[in-house]
N, C-alpha and C positions, 0 to 999 in steps of 0.2 A: 258232334258231341267232343268238346276238349275238358280235359281234367288239368286242374291247377292246384295249387297248396299255398295257402296263407301262413306264413311262418308268424311265431310269435313277434310281437312288438311291431306287428305289421297290420296295414288296413288296404283293402281291395275296393275299388270301385269299377262296377261294371258299366259299361257304355255299351250301346247297341243303335247304328246308324246315326253315333254320335250324340246321341239322347242317354242322360244319365238315367239307370236302372234300379239300381240297388246298391248298397254297399255290407261287405264281407269280413268276417273278423276272422279269426285263428281259425284255422282248419283246412278240410280238404273238398274241392265245389268241383260241381261239372257244369260248363258254361253250356248254352245252347246255341244253336247254328247262329252266327252274326254277330254272338256278343264278343268284346273286347274288354280287357282286364288293365287297370293301372294300380300300382302297388305302391303304398307309401310308408316311410319310416314312421313310427308314431313319437319320435323324438325331435323330429324336423317340424319346423313350420308347415304347415297347408296351405300350398296354394291351388285355389279352384281353377281345374281345366275346363268347366263352363260356366255358364251364369250362376253365381252363387244363391241368389235369391230361390231361385227354381231347385236346388239340390239340398237348399235346407228346408224342404216343405217334407223331406224324406226325415220322417223323426228319429229313426235310428243315428242317420249322420248327423243331426241337428244336436243329439245328444252326446256324441261323440266328440265334439268341437267347442274351443272357447271361440266365440267371436269377439272382436273388440273392435267398436265403433269409437272413431275420433273424429270429434267436430272441428270445424274451423275454430280458432283459438284456444285450443285445447292441445294438450299433449298427455300421452300416456308412458307413465313408468313401467318397462314390462321388468317384472323380477322373475327369475328362473331358479328355484329351492332356496330363495331368500336373497339373492343375490340379484344386483343390477346387471342386465345384461344390454339393454336398449333403450331408446326414446321414439315412441314411435307418434308422428306427427297426422295431420289430419287423413284418414284414410279408414279403410276397413281393413282388418285383419284377424285371420283363422288360425288358432293353434291344437295341435289334438290334446285332448286330455290323456289323464293315466299315468304316461309316461315321466312326465318332468312336472314338478308342482309350480306352475303359473302362479302369479300375482300381477294384478295390475293397478295402479294408483292414478286416475283421471285428476287432470291439474287445467284450470282454466288461466290461460296466458292471457285473456283480455284485461286483466285487471293486473295491478302492480304489486298488490301485497299477496305473499305466498300465505294462505291460508290452511292448505291442505297439511295432512302429518307426515310431513317428509324433514327427515333427519337433518341437520349442520354439513354432517359428513355426507351425506347423498348429494345436498346439494352444491360441495365442494366437487363432486365427483367431475372427470374431465367430459364425460356424456352430457352431462347436464351444462357446461360452460356458455355454449353459444343460445342457453335459452334464458340464465341468468345473468343480474349484473349486481355489483359488488359495490358498498362502499363502506369506508373505513372512517370511525371516527375517532382519532387518539385522544387518551387520557386528557391531555392539557389541553383540548380544543372542544367548542361547543360548536353546532351546527343548526340549522334550519332548513326543511326540507320543502322544495317547492315542486309542485305536479302540475304540468300544462301552464306554468306560469303563475302559480296562484300558491301562496303560501299556506301549507298544511299544519306543519307542526315541529317544533322544537325537536331535537336528535341529542341523547346523552351518547355518551363515550361508548363506542361499541363496532361491531361489524354488523352491516344492515344488506340484505339480500332481498331483489325485488324481481318480478319476472320481466322480462327483456322482450319491450314490445314496441309499438308504435308509438305510445305516450313519453314523454318528455319530463324527465326526473334532472333535477337540479337541486345539489348539495350545495349550500352555501355554509362556509365554515369560518372561525374565528379564532386566532390563538391567544388563549386564556394568561399565559404567561407573563410574566414582566418583561417588557419590549422596551428596546432603548431606539429613541432618534434623533439624528444628527441636527441640529440647525444650525449649519455652517454658511461661513461668507455672507455675512449679512452688514452689507453697507450702509451706515446708518450715519447721519449729522445729531452732532451737541447743540445743545442750546445757542451755542456761540460758536458752532458752524464750524467745527472741527469733524472731521472725516474719520468715523473709524470703523475697521473691520471686526466683527465681535464672531467669534465661533462657539457656539454654544450645545449643549444638550440634555433631552427629557428623557426622563421613565415614565413608562403608561402601560396599563394593563385595558383589556376590556371587562366591563364589569355588566354591561345589558345586550346582548347580542342582538336582540331584537330592534332596540333602537339604533344598533351599531350598523346592521344589514339592512331593516326595513325602512328606516327614517331619515338615513342619511347614504350617500353615496361617497364612496374613497374618505370613510371616517379619519383613517391617518392623515391625508393630505388636508383635510379640513382643519386638524388637529396643529398639523405645523403651521396652516396659516394665522390662528390663533395665537401660539406661541409667538411665532416672529411677528405679528402686531403688538402684543404686548411689550415685547423685547423694544421695538420702532418706539414704541408710546413711552417707556420709561425713560429711556436715554434721551428723547429729544426735551424732557425736562428738566436735565439739568446742563450745568456748563463742564466743560472738559476735565478741571479740577473738581469741581464737587463729583462727578462721576467716579472719580478715582477713591474719594474720599469714603463714597457711600456705596462701593462697588460690594460689598458684603449684603446689601438689602436687596440687589437684583432679584435673587431666586424665590424669596416670599413674596417679592408684589408679582414677578411672573405665575407663580401657583394659585395665586389670589385671582387674579384677572384672569387666568385661562379655566376656574375652575367652573364657571357657569357655562362656558361653551362647551367644554369636555361632558357636562352632564349631559349636554342635550345630545351629544355625539355616543352617548353610553360607553365611555372611557374616564379612567381615572388617572388622574396627573399624579403619581406618586414620588418624583422629584426632578429638579432641575439646576442646571448649573453653567456656568461660564468656566470654557477653558481657555481663551486667551483674549485679549483685547489687542489686536493690532493695529498700530499706529503708523501714517503715513509717514514718508523720508524726512522732509522737512521737521513735521512736527516731533520725530524722534530724536531729530537731531539738536532742537530748541532743548527739550528734555534732557539730553545728555550735559549740556551747558549747564542748566539750570543744577544738574545734579553735582555735576564738577565745581560749580559755586557754591552751594551749599555744605559741600565735604570741605572746601579751601576753609569756607567762613568758620568751621567748626573745627578746624585745625587751628587756625589763628585764635580763635576763640581760648582752644586747650592751650595752646603757648603763652598767651598773656596772662593765662592763669596760674601756669606752672610759673612765669617770670618775677609776677606777683610774689607769691608763696615764695620763690627764692629769695628773692629781696628782702621779705618780710624777715627770713631768717637771719639774712647779714646783718641789717638792723638789730636785730634780737642779739645775734653775737657780738657785736660792735657795744653794745649797750655793756653787756655783761663782761665784757673786755675792760671797757673804760672802767668799769666799778670793781675789778679784781685785777691787780699786779700781776698774780702768779698765773692766772688765766691768760694774760697777755704774754708771757715768758712759753708757756706752753705752745699756744699758735705760733709764736718766733721760731720755735723749734722744730715744729711740725712742718712749717717751709722749709728750713736748712735741712729737715731731712730729705724733703723731696728734692731740694737742689743740690744733695750731697749725693742722691741715687743717681744722676746725672753726671756725676765728676769723678773719672777713673783715678785723679791723683791730685794732691793737695800740696803746693810747696809754699812753704810761710818765710818771709825775711822781714826782720825787724830786731828790734832789742828786745828785751823784756814788757815793757811797755803793750805791744802787739798780742803778746800771750794773756795780758791782764784782760786785754780788751775782749779775746776768745770767751775768757772765761765767765766775763761778767754777762756774755750773752747766752752762754750754756746753763749759769748758774743763778737761780731766784735771788733776790734781795730780801735779805732779812731781815727783820726789825728788832 
């Protein structure tokens, strides 16, 4: 006979010849011949030393244990006193009752939707990271959900959580903000065979994400081609000189021409503009010569206009002087004054007749 003591917060399992006999709770006991005892702490998980199914036939032991069975494609969230402590995968687990308040939430990970009552904070816990996949759709985005290659539903902005398993999930996104597209380096021939290189831009935004992603592939590339073809169509209908005169009408034409295609692509073209038109070297040289010639012609016209005005003014002055002797004398005095400004000294030789002549020059005749 052997005496043992089972302390508080302990339990003892009695075996004889390797066969489970009974469970002992807190107290003092005598063991029979050949019996052995295994002591367990009630605040630790229980690990069966023998076949658990046989041991659970003991009603006392079965009532003292939590038995958690996690099937394939399942996980169990193990909470201790309200805190997540572990994630249990497929298998069978046993825990002592009484000391710790255990709670288990079973989750079916064979599907993608998380329908179990699990908070977002728990889903973001590092213990669940290997089992949860997260997708974020920004406030300026629209998204479509594809499961196993099949379109399921549109997604609004927000954070989405799904179980991580063998099911393939793809989220197609589109930026719904106003976007800019560069249509640069377009080598285009005008109606009169002038080769131009045109750089343009376009602004657009996604209006219908289902059309953009489901019915079209690379909608932005298709929009680029539509704008490119519309630009070529417009330029090819005009000669070089006509194009320069009508350059302000390019944008409205392109917007109207690309409207139908853009609608099919699920986008809206908000604006279009020409950044610059690059001329070939020889054409640029000719244009410079034309510009110089035009400016010279304008200068000559202005000079002739001024000469005509000056001549007309002189003619009017002559007519006035012819009709008014006093005006004539004033004009003479004006010119004598201008001459005198250039002369530092005047020497006069002669008799009194010379002085009379000067007096006649500077004095108007009186009637």
